[in-house]
PDB file as gemmi writes it, atoms N, CA and C in Angstrom:
CRYST1    1.000    1.000    1.000  90.00  90.00  90.00 P 1                      
ATOM      1  N   MET A   1      12.933  83.880  -2.219  1.00  0.00           N  
ATOM      2  CA  MET A   1      11.915  84.581  -1.229  1.00  0.00           C  
ATOM      3  C   MET A   1      11.865  83.455  -0.133  1.00  0.00           C  
ATOM      4  N   PRO A   2      11.775  84.046   1.120  1.00  0.00           N  
ATOM      5  CA  PRO A   2      11.719  83.225   2.226  1.00  0.00           C  
ATOM      6  C   PRO A   2      10.514  82.442   2.321  1.00  0.00           C  
ATOM      7  N   GLU A   3      10.339  81.165   2.565  1.00  0.00           N  
ATOM      8  CA  GLU A   3       9.144  80.378   2.590  1.00  0.00           C  
ATOM      9  C   GLU A   3       8.001  81.033   3.410  1.00  0.00           C  
ATOM     10  N   SER A   4       8.266  81.812   4.444  1.00  0.00           N  
ATOM     11  CA  SER A   4       7.062  82.178   5.307  1.00  0.00           C  
ATOM     12  C   SER A   4       6.369  83.333   4.644  1.00  0.00           C  
ATOM     13  N   LYS A   5       6.979  83.736   3.659  1.00  0.00           N  
ATOM     14  CA  LYS A   5       6.264  84.938   2.847  1.00  0.00           C  
ATOM     15  C   LYS A   5       5.699  84.455   1.577  1.00  0.00           C  
ATOM     16  N   VAL A   6       5.594  83.009   1.455  1.00  0.00           N  
ATOM     17  CA  VAL A   6       5.012  82.549   0.265  1.00  0.00           C  
ATOM     18  C   VAL A   6       3.782  81.691   0.767  1.00  0.00           C  
ATOM     19  N   HIS A   7       2.718  81.917   0.022  1.00  0.00           N  
ATOM     20  CA  HIS A   7       1.499  81.334   0.325  1.00  0.00           C  
ATOM     21  C   HIS A   7       0.923  80.717  -1.066  1.00  0.00           C  
ATOM     22  N   SER A   8       0.459  79.507  -1.083  1.00  0.00           N  
ATOM     23  CA  SER A   8      -0.225  79.015  -2.117  1.00  0.00           C  
ATOM     24  C   SER A   8      -1.694  78.520  -1.859  1.00  0.00           C  
ATOM     25  N   PHE A   9      -2.405  78.793  -2.780  1.00  0.00           N  
ATOM     26  CA  PHE A   9      -3.950  78.476  -2.692  1.00  0.00           C  
ATOM     27  C   PHE A   9      -4.352  77.690  -3.881  1.00  0.00           C  
ATOM     28  N   ILE A  10      -5.458  76.863  -3.711  1.00  0.00           N  
ATOM     29  CA  ILE A  10      -5.906  76.269  -4.694  1.00  0.00           C  
ATOM     30  C   ILE A  10      -7.433  76.660  -4.670  1.00  0.00           C  
ATOM     31  N   VAL A  11      -8.001  77.077  -5.850  1.00  0.00           N  
ATOM     32  CA  VAL A  11      -9.203  77.402  -5.983  1.00  0.00           C  
ATOM     33  C   VAL A  11      -9.869  76.498  -6.928  1.00  0.00           C  
ATOM     34  N   LYS A  12     -11.002  75.903  -6.564  1.00  0.00           N  
ATOM     35  CA  LYS A  12     -11.682  74.923  -7.380  1.00  0.00           C  
ATOM     36  C   LYS A  12     -13.170  75.576  -7.514  1.00  0.00           C  
ATOM     37  N   LEU A  13     -13.579  75.545  -8.870  1.00  0.00           N  
ATOM     38  CA  LEU A  13     -14.889  76.200  -9.255  1.00  0.00           C  
ATOM     39  C   LEU A  13     -15.615  75.262 -10.174  1.00  0.00           C  
ATOM     40  N   TRP A  14     -16.864  75.205  -9.846  1.00  0.00           N  
ATOM     41  CA  TRP A  14     -17.737  74.277 -10.774  1.00  0.00           C  
ATOM     42  C   TRP A  14     -19.071  74.980 -10.989  1.00  0.00           C  
ATOM     43  N   PHE A  15     -19.603  74.566 -12.062  1.00  0.00           N  
ATOM     44  CA  PHE A  15     -21.050  75.092 -12.315  1.00  0.00           C  
ATOM     45  C   PHE A  15     -22.111  73.784 -12.088  1.00  0.00           C  
ATOM     46  N   GLU A  16     -23.092  74.245 -11.376  1.00  0.00           N  
ATOM     47  CA  GLU A  16     -24.172  73.284 -11.192  1.00  0.00           C  
ATOM     48  C   GLU A  16     -25.462  73.859 -11.868  1.00  0.00           C  
ATOM     49  N   ASP A  17     -26.191  73.182 -12.594  1.00  0.00           N  
ATOM     50  CA  ASP A  17     -27.362  73.752 -13.136  1.00  0.00           C  
ATOM     51  C   ASP A  17     -28.436  73.064 -12.510  1.00  0.00           C  
ATOM     52  N   GLU A  18     -29.644  73.668 -12.748  1.00  0.00           N  
ATOM     53  CA  GLU A  18     -30.977  73.253 -12.152  1.00  0.00           C  
ATOM     54  C   GLU A  18     -31.094  71.827 -12.077  1.00  0.00           C  
ATOM     55  N   THR A  19     -30.730  71.038 -13.294  1.00  0.00           N  
ATOM     56  CA  THR A  19     -31.034  69.704 -13.405  1.00  0.00           C  
ATOM     57  C   THR A  19     -30.273  68.954 -12.389  1.00  0.00           C  
ATOM     58  N   GLN A  20     -29.249  69.401 -11.817  1.00  0.00           N  
ATOM     59  CA  GLN A  20     -28.416  68.703 -10.827  1.00  0.00           C  
ATOM     60  C   GLN A  20     -28.836  68.816  -9.426  1.00  0.00           C  
ATOM     61  N   ARG A  21     -29.353  70.089  -9.244  1.00  0.00           N  
ATOM     62  CA  ARG A  21     -29.788  70.377  -7.912  1.00  0.00           C  
ATOM     63  C   ARG A  21     -30.826  71.528  -8.007  1.00  0.00           C  
ATOM     64  N   LYS A  22     -32.020  70.954  -7.765  1.00  0.00           N  
ATOM     65  CA  LYS A  22     -33.134  71.971  -7.928  1.00  0.00           C  
ATOM     66  C   LYS A  22     -33.095  73.273  -7.097  1.00  0.00           C  
ATOM     67  N   GLY A  23     -33.056  74.540  -7.800  1.00  0.00           N  
ATOM     68  CA  GLY A  23     -32.781  75.699  -7.037  1.00  0.00           C  
ATOM     69  C   GLY A  23     -31.441  76.020  -6.640  1.00  0.00           C  
ATOM     70  N   MET A  24     -30.444  75.241  -7.101  1.00  0.00           N  
ATOM     71  CA  MET A  24     -29.018  75.595  -6.596  1.00  0.00           C  
ATOM     72  C   MET A  24     -28.239  75.808  -7.837  1.00  0.00           C  
ATOM     73  N   SER A  25     -28.641  76.448  -8.910  1.00  0.00           N  
ATOM     74  CA  SER A  25     -27.840  76.648 -10.089  1.00  0.00           C  
ATOM     75  C   SER A  25     -26.874  77.736  -9.793  1.00  0.00           C  
ATOM     76  N   GLY A  26     -25.888  77.761 -10.555  1.00  0.00           N  
ATOM     77  CA  GLY A  26     -24.827  78.573 -10.521  1.00  0.00           C  
ATOM     78  C   GLY A  26     -23.545  78.165 -10.051  1.00  0.00           C  
ATOM     79  N   TRP A  27     -22.558  79.021  -9.907  1.00  0.00           N  
ATOM     80  CA  TRP A  27     -21.065  78.814  -9.656  1.00  0.00           C  
ATOM     81  C   TRP A  27     -21.068  78.398  -8.170  1.00  0.00           C  
ATOM     82  N   HIS A  28     -20.150  77.351  -7.974  1.00  0.00           N  
ATOM     83  CA  HIS A  28     -19.866  76.960  -6.526  1.00  0.00           C  
ATOM     84  C   HIS A  28     -18.308  76.583  -6.683  1.00  0.00           C  
ATOM     85  N   GLY A  29     -17.814  76.393  -5.386  1.00  0.00           N  
ATOM     86  CA  GLY A  29     -16.249  76.241  -5.334  1.00  0.00           C  
ATOM     87  C   GLY A  29     -15.942  76.271  -3.801  1.00  0.00           C  
ATOM     88  N   HIS A  30     -14.567  75.960  -3.741  1.00  0.00           N  
ATOM     89  CA  HIS A  30     -13.830  75.969  -2.570  1.00  0.00           C  
ATOM     90  C   HIS A  30     -12.496  76.528  -2.800  1.00  0.00           C  
ATOM     91  N   ILE A  31     -11.776  77.024  -1.827  1.00  0.00           N  
ATOM     92  CA  ILE A  31     -10.407  77.569  -1.656  1.00  0.00           C  
ATOM     93  C   ILE A  31      -9.773  76.860  -0.595  1.00  0.00           C  
ATOM     94  N   THR A  32      -8.462  76.577  -0.812  1.00  0.00           N  
ATOM     95  CA  THR A  32      -7.700  75.691   0.206  1.00  0.00           C  
ATOM     96  C   THR A  32      -6.340  76.484   0.304  1.00  0.00           C  
ATOM     97  N   HIS A  33      -5.909  76.752   1.453  1.00  0.00           N  
ATOM     98  CA  HIS A  33      -4.502  77.463   1.596  1.00  0.00           C  
ATOM     99  C   HIS A  33      -3.707  76.195   1.901  1.00  0.00           C  
ATOM    100  N   VAL A  34      -2.877  75.933   0.959  1.00  0.00           N  
ATOM    101  CA  VAL A  34      -2.060  74.755   0.870  1.00  0.00           C  
ATOM    102  C   VAL A  34      -1.139  74.480   2.171  1.00  0.00           C  
ATOM    103  N   PRO A  35      -0.433  75.356   2.659  1.00  0.00           N  
ATOM    104  CA  PRO A  35       0.355  75.072   3.730  1.00  0.00           C  
ATOM    105  C   PRO A  35      -0.227  74.352   5.115  1.00  0.00           C  
ATOM    106  N   SER A  36      -1.469  75.046   5.298  1.00  0.00           N  
ATOM    107  CA  SER A  36      -2.306  74.736   6.403  1.00  0.00           C  
ATOM    108  C   SER A  36      -3.269  73.683   6.243  1.00  0.00           C  
ATOM    109  N   GLY A  37      -3.823  73.587   4.920  1.00  0.00           N  
ATOM    110  CA  GLY A  37      -4.945  72.699   4.605  1.00  0.00           C  
ATOM    111  C   GLY A  37      -6.263  73.329   4.962  1.00  0.00           C  
ATOM    112  N   ASP A  38      -6.376  74.596   5.555  1.00  0.00           N  
ATOM    113  CA  ASP A  38      -7.451  75.230   5.597  1.00  0.00           C  
ATOM    114  C   ASP A  38      -8.343  75.435   4.372  1.00  0.00           C  
ATOM    115  N   ARG A  39      -9.694  75.119   4.462  1.00  0.00           N  
ATOM    116  CA  ARG A  39     -10.500  75.238   3.317  1.00  0.00           C  
ATOM    117  C   ARG A  39     -11.682  75.843   3.856  1.00  0.00           C  
ATOM    118  N   ARG A  40     -12.373  76.724   2.797  1.00  0.00           N  
ATOM    119  CA  ARG A  40     -13.402  77.356   2.817  1.00  0.00           C  
ATOM    120  C   ARG A  40     -14.341  77.332   1.599  1.00  0.00           C  
ATOM    121  N   TYR A  41     -15.565  76.977   1.584  1.00  0.00           N  
ATOM    122  CA  TYR A  41     -16.389  76.971   0.545  1.00  0.00           C  
ATOM    123  C   TYR A  41     -16.945  78.074   0.150  1.00  0.00           C  
ATOM    124  N   LEU A  42     -17.002  78.324  -1.226  1.00  0.00           N  
ATOM    125  CA  LEU A  42     -17.223  79.870  -1.705  1.00  0.00           C  
ATOM    126  C   LEU A  42     -18.753  79.983  -2.111  1.00  0.00           C  
ATOM    127  N   LYS A  43     -19.330  81.140  -1.711  1.00  0.00           N  
ATOM    128  CA  LYS A  43     -20.495  81.441  -2.275  1.00  0.00           C  
ATOM    129  C   LYS A  43     -20.674  82.589  -3.307  1.00  0.00           C  
ATOM    130  N   GLU A  44     -19.333  83.362  -3.364  1.00  0.00           N  
ATOM    131  CA  GLU A  44     -19.341  84.385  -4.246  1.00  0.00           C  
ATOM    132  C   GLU A  44     -17.697  84.648  -4.455  1.00  0.00           C  
ATOM    133  N   LEU A  45     -17.237  85.260  -5.511  1.00  0.00           N  
ATOM    134  CA  LEU A  45     -16.013  85.520  -5.919  1.00  0.00           C  
ATOM    135  C   LEU A  45     -15.163  86.234  -4.760  1.00  0.00           C  
ATOM    136  N   GLU A  46     -16.083  87.248  -4.249  1.00  0.00           N  
ATOM    137  CA  GLU A  46     -15.380  88.036  -3.163  1.00  0.00           C  
ATOM    138  C   GLU A  46     -14.889  87.313  -1.912  1.00  0.00           C  
ATOM    139  N   ASP A  47     -15.538  85.919  -1.865  1.00  0.00           N  
ATOM    140  CA  ASP A  47     -15.062  84.973  -0.482  1.00  0.00           C  
ATOM    141  C   ASP A  47     -13.780  84.797  -0.722  1.00  0.00           C  
ATOM    142  N   ILE A  48     -13.050  84.729  -2.057  1.00  0.00           N  
ATOM    143  CA  ILE A  48     -11.699  84.387  -2.297  1.00  0.00           C  
ATOM    144  C   ILE A  48     -10.703  85.478  -1.711  1.00  0.00           C  
ATOM    145  N   VAL A  49     -11.231  86.697  -1.847  1.00  0.00           N  
ATOM    146  CA  VAL A  49     -10.517  87.893  -1.363  1.00  0.00           C  
ATOM    147  C   VAL A  49     -10.408  87.934   0.404  1.00  0.00           C  
ATOM    148  N   ARG A  50     -11.544  87.611   0.872  1.00  0.00           N  
ATOM    149  CA  ARG A  50     -11.900  87.417   2.310  1.00  0.00           C  
ATOM    150  C   ARG A  50     -11.120  86.285   2.766  1.00  0.00           C  
ATOM    151  N   PHE A  51     -11.054  85.280   2.091  1.00  0.00           N  
ATOM    152  CA  PHE A  51     -10.211  84.100   2.563  1.00  0.00           C  
ATOM    153  C   PHE A  51      -8.738  84.229   2.512  1.00  0.00           C  
ATOM    154  N   ILE A  52      -8.230  85.187   1.556  1.00  0.00           N  
ATOM    155  CA  ILE A  52      -6.827  85.177   1.246  1.00  0.00           C  
ATOM    156  C   ILE A  52      -5.958  86.285   2.171  1.00  0.00           C  
ATOM    157  N   ARG A  53      -6.925  87.353   2.504  1.00  0.00           N  
ATOM    158  CA  ARG A  53      -6.603  88.477   3.247  1.00  0.00           C  
ATOM    159  C   ARG A  53      -5.842  88.123   4.580  1.00  0.00           C  
ATOM    160  N   PRO A  54      -6.318  87.378   5.466  1.00  0.00           N  
ATOM    161  CA  PRO A  54      -5.670  86.990   6.699  1.00  0.00           C  
ATOM    162  C   PRO A  54      -4.110  86.468   6.665  1.00  0.00           C  
ATOM    163  N   TYR A  55      -4.024  85.872   5.315  1.00  0.00           N  
ATOM    164  CA  TYR A  55      -2.681  85.248   5.143  1.00  0.00           C  
ATOM    165  C   TYR A  55      -1.677  86.211   4.473  1.00  0.00           C  
ATOM    166  N   ILE A  56      -2.041  87.311   3.879  1.00  0.00           N  
ATOM    167  CA  ILE A  56      -1.282  88.173   3.309  1.00  0.00           C  
ATOM    168  C   ILE A  56      -1.222  89.356   4.137  1.00  0.00           C  
ATOM    169  N   GLY A  57      -2.041  89.495   5.235  1.00  0.00           N  
ATOM    170  CA  GLY A  57      -2.148  90.445   6.097  1.00  0.00           C  
ATOM    171  C   GLY A  57      -2.654  91.896   5.330  1.00  0.00           C  
ATOM    172  N   GLU A  58      -2.200  92.962   6.025  1.00  0.00           N  
ATOM    173  CA  GLU A  58      -2.649  94.147   5.303  1.00  0.00           C  
ATOM    174  C   GLU A  58      -1.377  94.673   4.635  1.00  0.00           C  
ATOM    175  N   LEU A  59      -0.542  93.922   4.146  1.00  0.00           N  
ATOM    176  CA  LEU A  59       0.799  94.269   3.585  1.00  0.00           C  
ATOM    177  C   LEU A  59       0.499  95.498   2.601  1.00  0.00           C  
ATOM    178  N   ASP A  60      -0.594  95.604   1.710  1.00  0.00           N  
ATOM    179  CA  ASP A  60      -0.569  96.504   0.872  1.00  0.00           C  
ATOM    180  C   ASP A  60      -2.149  96.483   0.386  1.00  0.00           C  
ATOM    181  N   ARG A  61      -2.631  97.584   0.534  1.00  0.00           N  
ATOM    182  CA  ARG A  61      -4.162  97.766   0.136  1.00  0.00           C  
ATOM    183  C   ARG A  61      -4.234  97.383  -1.429  1.00  0.00           C  
ATOM    184  N   THR A  62      -3.164  97.743  -2.253  1.00  0.00           N  
ATOM    185  CA  THR A  62      -3.148  97.715  -3.639  1.00  0.00           C  
ATOM    186  C   THR A  62      -3.275  96.257  -4.040  1.00  0.00           C  
ATOM    187  N   VAL A  63      -2.735  95.206  -3.250  1.00  0.00           N  
ATOM    188  CA  VAL A  63      -2.772  93.867  -3.466  1.00  0.00           C  
ATOM    189  C   VAL A  63      -4.081  93.291  -3.606  1.00  0.00           C  
ATOM    190  N   THR A  64      -4.948  93.682  -2.541  1.00  0.00           N  
ATOM    191  CA  THR A  64      -6.358  93.164  -2.505  1.00  0.00           C  
ATOM    192  C   THR A  64      -7.250  94.025  -3.557  1.00  0.00           C  
ATOM    193  N   SER A  65      -6.989  95.137  -3.883  1.00  0.00           N  
ATOM    194  CA  SER A  65      -7.642  95.853  -4.785  1.00  0.00           C  
ATOM    195  C   SER A  65      -7.383  95.167  -6.231  1.00  0.00           C  
ATOM    196  N   LYS A  66      -6.048  94.831  -6.387  1.00  0.00           N  
ATOM    197  CA  LYS A  66      -5.718  94.298  -7.630  1.00  0.00           C  
ATOM    198  C   LYS A  66      -6.427  92.785  -7.749  1.00  0.00           C  
ATOM    199  N   ILE A  67      -6.423  92.019  -6.786  1.00  0.00           N  
ATOM    200  CA  ILE A  67      -7.016  90.835  -6.617  1.00  0.00           C  
ATOM    201  C   ILE A  67      -8.690  91.037  -7.222  1.00  0.00           C  
ATOM    202  N   ARG A  68      -9.236  91.885  -6.510  1.00  0.00           N  
ATOM    203  CA  ARG A  68     -10.806  92.154  -6.841  1.00  0.00           C  
ATOM    204  C   ARG A  68     -10.951  92.577  -8.298  1.00  0.00           C  
ATOM    205  N   ARG A  69     -10.064  93.478  -8.797  1.00  0.00           N  
ATOM    206  CA  ARG A  69      -9.982  93.808 -10.178  1.00  0.00           C  
ATOM    207  C   ARG A  69      -9.856  92.495 -11.108  1.00  0.00           C  
ATOM    208  N   TRP A  70      -8.956  91.546 -10.734  1.00  0.00           N  
ATOM    209  CA  TRP A  70      -8.795  90.588 -11.538  1.00  0.00           C  
ATOM    210  C   TRP A  70      -9.894  89.552 -11.658  1.00  0.00           C  
ATOM    211  N   LEU A  71     -10.497  89.395 -10.386  1.00  0.00           N  
ATOM    212  CA  LEU A  71     -11.728  88.589 -10.359  1.00  0.00           C  
ATOM    213  C   LEU A  71     -12.878  89.147 -11.040  1.00  0.00           C  
ATOM    214  N   LYS A  72     -12.944  90.500 -11.213  1.00  0.00           N  
ATOM    215  CA  LYS A  72     -14.228  91.045 -11.839  1.00  0.00           C  
ATOM    216  C   LYS A  72     -13.938  90.988 -13.435  1.00  0.00           C  
ATOM    217  N   LEU A  73     -12.732  90.835 -13.912  1.00  0.00           N  
ATOM    218  CA  LEU A  73     -12.492  90.781 -15.241  1.00  0.00           C  
ATOM    219  C   LEU A  73     -13.053  89.362 -15.786  1.00  0.00           C  
ATOM    220  N   GLY A  74     -13.128  88.442 -14.954  1.00  0.00           N  
ATOM    221  CA  GLY A  74     -13.556  87.235 -15.463  1.00  0.00           C  
ATOM    222  C   GLY A  74     -15.279  87.042 -15.168  1.00  0.00           C  
ATOM    223  N   MET A  75     -16.026  88.162 -14.854  1.00  0.00           N  
ATOM    224  CA  MET A  75     -17.204  88.176 -14.600  1.00  0.00           C  
ATOM    225  C   MET A  75     -17.867  88.551 -15.882  1.00  0.00           C  
TER     226      MET A  75                                                      
END                                                                             
């Protein structure tokens, strides 16, 4: 597959409870697009889809719906 059609992402998630930061409990994380180094902090899992979409374009709506379903499986 041509490299221009390959995108790699690193997703890092961690849990912070109230004892670590008062009022900030829950899942936190960030996603990085490896080739560009672009990084965005995540407030919710849907942010992953929003971050990836510009890189894969609107190739196929089923791709983003599959990502959404995959993310919901882990919830």
